[in-house]
Steps between C-alpha positions, in 0.01 A plus 500: 500500500570624144850543365468876489369518868809292600738715292348818656558360852855411413563842354357671817720277714805581290415866519455487877834323531665755279341792685605345836866464368491863372370616830768319696768632267364843537511465881864367484598793274315737727695358795822524312427863406420569875824337607700691245327817610592416867854416402526834301353690789753334739779575267391864467495526884838336519626756243344787685657382826845455329449849329425660842789323666738612224355853533569482872858389429560776247348750743734371778802516257389852389487628867773305675781448253775763531611414143350674210326235279345531157321236282552561130347326202655415168386818353718680762192619681491540884196306613557521879749652757519511876503803726877516515509508120247790490738706710761507228273476194327778304229598755129433428562319184202268433577136413552335264763743366821475295801425707685795367233727633479349846853406600750785505810290519585449130769246597222246555354509145767272337481276810126426452547426129774250581291337774235386242764299307559244776418401856809626674520808725665794349666764721638848460632748751479876450539819701251795526500799731792371706323173559577146363236270358481148389237403226395145437280386220364142462221323315247352747506158329578345167132530390442841662462813288608718786833614636553624850735791540633603851723783599662501832700768687836335579678801616515383860607159398786638297600729793500207729720306262742784483497534879579131535790533265622819675453316839726220381751743358502712826518212745799359295678835509422562862631157596800489269648830616541421868591139431775610262622748755504237773686255282765751415550611866525124607759436228689798635485372857624159390830660374794541744556865417224644720584684821260510800356845418422393143352178626276689740367727222437203266316313778281813559428527139403133476269555796329797330451305175355197685267729687385650165432149372313412818283813458426413140395150575287600803326775297432261210361251746276769669375623161421149389305435820317826471404445139377139569299603808705291733587807707157603644449849635347540844317824490439678830373842602803721527578858547690649211746672740587160648581370147726787395680617829694171564623490140608863520688437814678198344602706199587816683867407556546412123358830399705694757811333381443670151392829656149450371202657684232232562164632615137387529171680447225270613123586513387434857272203602515299176456128536538230234470125443859376462742217562737711702819305405431492131400869477803605694709295258352712229575820678859390577558416140365833380708690762813296418474588129423865583811529725707312235401726219498831681825699515654626818307790670178391325157460646262206541149529641256224579122629477161349568152633418153382479330458160147361525515125588891509468797635671777618279846460622780681310885491503645808332865569441717770340716254309592441142144425394376227247486516126158497350570177312602330821185581697267251334755217558649581836281258693610200284726226629869584457431827327748771607428851395786715368544690830817555702687176572228300325721193506452461874220287651322195360228678304228300691417736777239697317349192338458360847353829626255507218371147584464579863304816432276317257440235751366774733254599236697821439682670216864603457651748253782759453505856381835645400695723265873453426698718727202608714470201736243224519186438715378149550140457600306200629146457653353303776143441595380758752304424813237765530426661841194362665253765605 
C-alpha cells in the first residue's frame, strides 16, 4: 500500500472520529437544550401557578377584608386596592393612578412618603364625618418598591374604650357612695350618744344601703352572664297577654301609690316566642322606670300590636321625657339620663333589657321629647296563625 493511500485512510479515519465526536457533542448539546427548555417550561408553569395563587389571595383580600387597603409604588401611584378601599376612594378611577387622585383622605399622603424611608409601620389617626379612622402605612419588605396603606374605622373601638373607662368610673362611684354612707352610720352607732330611735333609723338606713349594693352586684352578675351567653334563653310559645298581665298586676300597687293610672291596650290573639321570665323582667324594668319618672296623677299604658313577623310591645308614660342627647346612650351600662331623680337605680336595668331583647332576635328603642313623656318599644318574634 502506497504512502498516500495509507495517509488517505488515516485521514478518513480521523475525519470519521471527528465527525462522531461532533455528533455526540451535538446530541449532548441538544439534550442539554431540551433539559433547559423543560426546566424553563416547568419554571413558567410554577410561576403561573404562583401568580394564579397570588391573584386568588389578592381577590380574597379584596372581597373579604373589612379594612381599606391600597398598594402604592415609589412614584406614589396606586397600583391595586381592595373592595373596601373602593368604597372610600374616588369612584371608577382606573389604575394605576396618582394617590392624590384616588385617596380622598389627605392625612395619608405624608404617611406614605415616610413609609418609603424605612421598614417600620407608621400610623396616624384622624376624624371625618363624625367617624374616627386609623391609617397605617408600611413598606412590604426592605427590597420592595411598594407600600401598603390601610385605613380602619376605629369609631366603635374608641367608643368601647370610653365605655370601659366610664364603666370603671361609674362602678367606683356607685360602690363608694353606699359604702361611705354605711361606714358613717356604723361609726355613729359605735358612739354612746345614740338613743334607741336614732339607732333604729340608722339600722334601717344601713339595711337600705346594703340592699342597694346587693341589687348592684346581682345586676352586674346577670349582665355579665347574659353578655357571655351563660344565661341561655328558653323560648316557648306564649300569648302576649300572659306576658304582660302578671307584670301589670305586680306593678299596679306601686302605680296606685303615686296616683298613676296604669292601663293596657293589647291586640287580641297575639302569640310570640319568648322566655317568659326574662321578657317579664324587661317589662317590669320598663314599668318601674315609667312609674318612677311619671309625676302623680300621670298615665302609663302598655300596648301591643302585630307588625309583620314581629309583635311590638310599648310602654308609654306621661313623665319628664328624655333629652335627645340621652336617647342614643340610654341602653348603655350605668348610663343614667337626666330625668327626674336620675341618681336612683343602678343604671344597669336598660342594658340588661337590651341584651334580653336582642337574645330573642328582637329590637328595643325609645321615642321621647323632654316634658312630653317617653315610650319604650321592643319586639318579639310573632307566631303566625295556622290556617
